[in-house]
C-alpha positions as CSV (number, residue, x, y, z in Angstrom):
1,M,-31.6,99.4,-55.7
2,K,-29.8,97.8,-52.9
3,V,-31.2,95.1,-51.1
4,Y,-30.3,93.6,-47.7
5,S,-32.8,90.7,-48.2
6,I,-36.2,89.1,-49.8
7,F,-37.8,86.5,-47.5
8,R,-41.5,85.1,-46.8
9,S,-42.6,85.3,-43.3
10,I,-45.6,86.5,-41.3
11,Q,-46.5,90.0,-41.1
12,G,-46.0,90.9,-37.6
13,E,-47.2,94.6,-37.1
14,G,-49.9,96.5,-37.5
15,I,-53.5,96.0,-39.6
16,T,-52.4,93.2,-41.8
17,M,-50.5,91.2,-38.8
18,G,-50.8,87.4,-39.3
19,A,-50.7,87.7,-43.1
20,P,-48.5,85.7,-45.0
21,T,-46.3,87.8,-46.5
22,T,-43.2,88.6,-49.0
23,F,-40.5,91.1,-47.1
24,I,-38.6,93.2,-49.2
25,R,-35.6,95.0,-46.9
26,T,-33.7,97.4,-48.5
27,S,-30.5,98.6,-47.3
28,G,-29.6,101.9,-45.9
29,C,-31.2,104.4,-43.4
30,P,-31.0,107.7,-42.2
31,L,-31.6,107.3,-39.0
32,R,-30.0,105.5,-36.1
33,C,-32.4,105.0,-33.6
34,T,-31.3,103.5,-30.5
35,Y,-33.6,100.5,-30.4
36,C,-33.1,99.7,-33.9
37,D,-34.1,96.1,-34.0
38,T,-32.1,95.9,-37.9
39,P,-29.0,97.0,-37.7
40,Q,-27.8,94.9,-40.3
41,A,-29.6,96.8,-43.0
42,F,-27.4,99.9,-42.3
43,D,-25.1,99.3,-45.2
44,K,-25.2,95.4,-45.9
45,G,-27.0,94.4,-49.3
46,E,-26.8,93.7,-52.7
47,E,-27.5,95.7,-55.9
48,M,-30.9,94.4,-57.5
49,T,-32.9,95.3,-60.7
50,I,-36.5,96.1,-60.2
51,E,-37.2,92.7,-62.7
52,S,-35.1,90.7,-60.3
53,I,-36.8,91.9,-57.0
54,L,-40.3,91.1,-58.7
55,D,-39.0,87.8,-59.8
56,N,-38.1,86.9,-56.4
57,V,-41.6,88.1,-55.0
58,E,-43.5,86.2,-57.4
59,K,-41.6,82.8,-56.1
60,S,-43.0,83.4,-53.0
61,R,-46.4,83.2,-54.0
62,T,-48.0,85.8,-51.5
63,S,-50.7,88.4,-52.1
64,H,-49.0,90.9,-49.5
65,V,-45.7,92.3,-49.9
66,C,-44.0,94.5,-47.9
67,L,-41.5,96.9,-48.8
68,T,-39.2,97.6,-45.3
69,G,-35.6,98.2,-44.4
70,G,-33.7,100.1,-43.6
71,E,-35.6,103.1,-44.8
72,P,-37.3,102.2,-48.7
73,L,-37.5,105.8,-49.6
74,A,-34.1,106.3,-49.1
75,Q,-33.3,104.9,-52.4
76,N,-34.3,106.9,-55.6
77,E,-36.0,103.5,-57.0
78,S,-38.2,102.7,-54.6
79,I,-40.8,104.2,-56.2
80,R,-41.0,102.5,-59.3
81,L,-40.8,99.5,-57.3
82,V,-43.8,100.5,-55.6
83,E,-45.8,101.1,-58.6
84,A,-44.8,98.1,-60.3
85,L,-45.5,95.5,-57.0
86,L,-49.1,97.5,-57.5
87,D,-49.1,97.0,-60.9
88,R,-48.9,93.4,-60.6
89,G,-51.8,93.3,-57.7
90,Y,-50.4,93.2,-55.0
91,H,-51.8,94.2,-51.6
92,L,-48.5,96.5,-50.7
93,V,-47.0,97.3,-47.2
94,L,-44.7,100.4,-47.2
95,E,-42.8,100.9,-43.9
96,T,-41.4,104.1,-43.7
97,N,-39.5,105.9,-40.7
98,G,-41.4,109.3,-40.7
99,A,-38.3,111.1,-41.8
100,M,-38.9,110.9,-45.6
101,P,-41.7,112.8,-47.7
102,L,-44.4,110.8,-49.1
103,D,-45.3,112.8,-51.5
104,D,-44.3,110.8,-54.9
105,L,-46.1,107.4,-53.3
106,P,-48.9,107.0,-55.4
107,C,-52.6,106.9,-53.7
108,V,-54.5,103.3,-54.2
109,E,-56.5,101.3,-52.3
110,N,-54.1,98.1,-52.3
111,L,-50.9,100.6,-50.7
112,T,-50.8,100.8,-47.2
113,I,-48.0,103.5,-45.7
114,S,-47.1,102.6,-42.7
115,M,-46.0,105.6,-40.9
116,D,-43.6,105.9,-37.8
117,I,-43.0,109.0,-35.6
118,K,-40.1,108.2,-33.6
119,G,-40.4,109.3,-29.9
120,P,-37.7,111.1,-27.7
121,S,-36.1,107.6,-26.4
122,S,-35.0,106.7,-30.1
123,G,-32.7,109.8,-30.2
124,E,-34.4,110.9,-33.5
125,S,-37.6,112.6,-33.2
126,D,-36.1,115.4,-34.3
127,K,-36.1,114.0,-37.6
128,M,-39.8,113.7,-38.2
129,L,-41.5,115.2,-40.9
130,F,-45.0,115.7,-39.2
131,S,-46.7,117.4,-42.5
132,N,-46.8,113.5,-43.5
133,I,-49.3,113.0,-41.2
134,E,-52.1,114.7,-43.2
135,M,-51.2,112.4,-46.0
136,L,-52.3,109.7,-44.4
137,G,-55.7,108.1,-45.3
138,P,-58.4,105.7,-43.9
139,S,-55.7,102.5,-45.3
140,D,-53.1,104.0,-44.1
141,Q,-51.1,103.2,-40.5
142,L,-49.3,105.8,-38.4
143,K,-47.0,103.9,-35.9
144,F,-45.5,104.7,-32.2
145,I,-43.1,102.8,-30.6
146,I,-43.1,103.1,-26.6
147,S,-40.0,102.9,-25.0
148,D,-41.0,104.5,-21.3
149,E,-43.8,107.3,-19.9
150,A,-42.2,110.4,-22.1
151,D,-42.7,108.3,-25.6
152,Y,-46.4,107.8,-24.7
153,A,-46.6,111.3,-23.5
154,Y,-45.0,112.0,-27.0
155,A,-47.5,109.9,-28.7
156,K,-50.4,111.2,-27.2
157,D,-49.0,114.8,-28.2
158,I,-49.2,114.1,-31.4
159,I,-52.1,112.2,-31.8
160,R,-54.4,114.4,-30.2
161,K,-52.5,117.6,-32.2
162,Y,-53.0,116.2,-35.5
163,S,-56.0,114.0,-35.3
164,P,-54.6,111.3,-38.2
165,M,-57.3,109.8,-40.3
166,C,-55.3,106.6,-40.1
167,E,-55.4,103.4,-37.9
168,I,-53.1,104.5,-34.9
169,I,-50.7,101.9,-33.8
170,I,-49.0,101.7,-30.3
171,T,-46.4,98.8,-29.9
172,P,-43.8,98.4,-27.0
173,V,-40.1,98.7,-27.9
174,G,-39.5,94.6,-27.9
175,G,-43.1,93.9,-29.2
176,T,-44.2,92.2,-26.0
177,D,-44.4,94.1,-23.1
178,L,-47.9,95.2,-23.7
179,K,-49.6,95.3,-20.0
180,W,-48.8,99.1,-18.7
181,L,-49.4,100.3,-22.2
182,A,-52.4,98.9,-22.7
183,E,-53.9,100.0,-19.1
184,I,-52.6,103.9,-19.8
185,V,-54.1,104.2,-23.3
186,L,-57.5,102.6,-21.3
187,K,-57.2,105.1,-19.0
188,D,-56.6,108.1,-21.2
189,R,-59.2,107.2,-23.4
190,L,-57.0,107.3,-26.4
191,D,-58.1,106.4,-30.0
192,A,-54.9,104.1,-30.7
193,R,-54.4,100.3,-31.2
194,V,-51.9,98.6,-28.9
195,M,-50.5,95.9,-30.2
196,P,-47.5,93.4,-30.1
197,Q,-45.0,92.3,-32.6
198,L,-46.6,88.9,-33.4
199,H,-42.9,87.7,-34.5
200,K,-41.6,88.5,-31.4
201,I,-44.0,86.4,-29.8
202,I,-43.4,83.4,-32.5
203,W,-39.8,83.7,-33.0
204,G,-38.4,86.0,-30.0
205,D,-35.1,88.0,-30.8
206,E,-33.8,85.4,-33.6
207,D,-32.9,87.6,-36.5
208,N,-36.0,87.3,-39.2
209,K,-34.0,88.6,-42.1
């Protein structure tokens, strides 16, 4: 499969935030969100075998792995990689963009699906597969990246309409401007976590590979 990079860092988002993690950043994505912070992964990368990817992950010596992109599920080999990582006992977070079906993913304790729902400001909200929401369980997370009040209103409507069974994460575009978002979530009594992007706080806008 085509991989942009494999690197070790701190998980910056969601329920495993702060955990030392090996990231497998795949190449390619069917979406072109206006605020994408990894456009370098749209087409650059190199072909790697599953075995070579696993060898690189093992060398990093972390128990947490994040399969991200780009969009991992856009590549046919991704399910085989997910299964291989789980077989080796890693706690795996699979980050996916909300536009790809989740049907073929295994339902196991050490897999966390981290699925986005793109709001209006992304320019890609019409690509979302809302049927995926019912496939998310208590160990998964549904993320909304919020640029403005229209995005927030959109997220609030989705949450109230679908009542997800998973954790709900709300994060501002850029990952650090939290005050206004925290205040409106509290005012609306929305059952969601307002969270920063920790890597943006630590390293700013440096390319985190």
